N, C-alpha and C positions, 0 to 999 in steps of 0.2 A: 749285543743286546742293548748296551748303554746308548749307542748311536741311534737305534730304532726308537728308543724312548724320547730322545731329543727331537727326532723327526715328528713323532706323534704329538708332542707338546707344541711344537711349532705349528703343526697343522691345526691343532685345536684353537690356538690363538688367532690364526688366520681365518678360521671359520667364524669365530666370534666377531672378528672385525668385519667380515662380510655380512653377518647378520645385523650388526649395528648400522652398516651402510644401507642395507635393504630396508631396515626399520625407518631410518631417516628419510629415505626415498618415499616409502609408503605414507609417512606422515605428511610429507610435502604434497604428494598426490591427493591425499584427503583434503588438505587445506585448499589446494587449488580447485578441487571439485566444489567445495563449499563456497568459495569465492565466485566460481562460474554460476552456481545456482543463485547466489545473491544478485549478481549482475543481471541474470536472466529474469528474475522475478521482482526486482525492486526498482523503483525510480531512483536514479543516481543522485538527484538534487535533494529530495525530501526523505528518502529512505522508506517511503510508503510502498505498498504493493503497486506494481504497474497494472495496466488495464487487464491484460490476459490473466495475471495471477489473481487479481481482485475478483473477477467474474468466475474464475475456477474455484476460488474459495467460497463464493456464494453458492454455486452448484453443490460443492461438497457439503456445506452446512445444511442446505435444504435436504439433501439425500440422507444425511445422518439424523435429522430431526423433522421428518415429513409432517408430523402432527403439531409441530411447534408453531409459534407466531413470531414473526419478525418483520422488519421493513428494510428497504434500501432507500437511501436518500442520495440524490445526485445534486451537486451544486456547482455553480459557475461564479467566478469572481467578476462582477460587473465593474467596468472601468479599468481592467487590468492592462489593456493595450495603452491606454492613456498614461497609466503609471509608468510603464516601460518607456514610452515616448518622451515624457516630461522629466522624470526623475532617474531614468536609466535602468538597465537590466539588473544591476546590483540591487536596487530598491525592489524591483519585481521579484528577484530571487529571495530576498529577505521576507517579502510578503508570503510567498509560497511556502517557505520553511516555517514561518509563524503559523500558518494554517495547518501544516503537517503536524507541528508540535501540539497544537490544540486538539487535533483529531486523535493523536496518539494518547493523549491524556484524558480523552472523553469517555472511556469505558466502552467504546464500541467493540463489536466482535472483530471487525476488519475494516481497514481504511485503505483507500488507494487514490493515487493520482492517475486519472483515466484519460487526461488530455492536458493540453498546455496549462489552462487555468480552470480545469474541471476536476472535481474530486467526487468520490463516492464513499459512503459508509454503509456497513451492514450492522444493524442494531437488533438486539434481541428484545426490543419492546416496540410499542405501537407508534404509528405515524405522528400522533400528537406530541409524544415525548421527543420524537425526532425533530419536530419543528421547534420545540423549545431549545434543544441543543444547537440547532442552526441559528436561532435568534441570538444565543450567546456568542456563537462564532461571528455573526454579522457585526455585533458590537466590537469584537476584537479586530476586524479588518477595517473598521472605520478610520483607524489611525493612519492607514495607508490610502485613505480617500477612496475606498472600494466599497461596493455593494455586494449583495449576495442574492442570487436567484436560486430557488430550491424547488426540487421535485421529489415527492415521496411516493413510494409504492409499497403497499402492505401485502405480505404473504399470509395466507393463500388467497386473499380476496382479489387482488389485482394481478396475480400471476402465480404460476406453479413452478417456474424455473427462472434462472438468472436472466435469460434472454427476455422473457415476458416482463419481469420486474424492471429491467433496464429500459425497455421500450416505454412503459407507463411512466416511470420516474423521469425519464428524459423529456417526454412530451410535457409533463407537468412543469418541469423546470423551464422549458421554453415558453409555456403559457405564463408562468410567473414573471419571466423576463419581459415579455410583451406588456403585461399589466404594469410592471414597474416603469417601463419607458413611457407608457401612456399617462401615468400618474405624475411623471416628472415635468 
């Protein structure tokens, strides 16, 4: 009887050790899944949403507040290639990170880096206020000798889904870029 109790106690400790190993393994699997999600949805340099995640967030936001009013602003850093060519990619990366930091602190619903030097924001206010935010951002990128071309699309006036808003904002951004080049 005494020997059986020892076997039972030893088996209980072994089970606890196995449970501890399994728990540690499950925590690691969860951590790795979170890391994979972050890598799949975020821009690695800036930490902002990547293109697919940003537009998915816009669709989700519109679906959850179809009667609301919001806008999407897309902007491009004018002169970014020249910055990379003359001051190097480290300076270019610093400019991108500075823009990302500004966007993260701007109070927008979502911000994303949707291309090399293109960013987008989802704002829960109208296009006029979006332009004011972008004007503030433009002043911030001047220290990198960059300009800012901006396009804004208002929901629901300019579109009823992310694709429509992106198309309108993108077209307006390129119109702004052309105007800025002609004025220079």
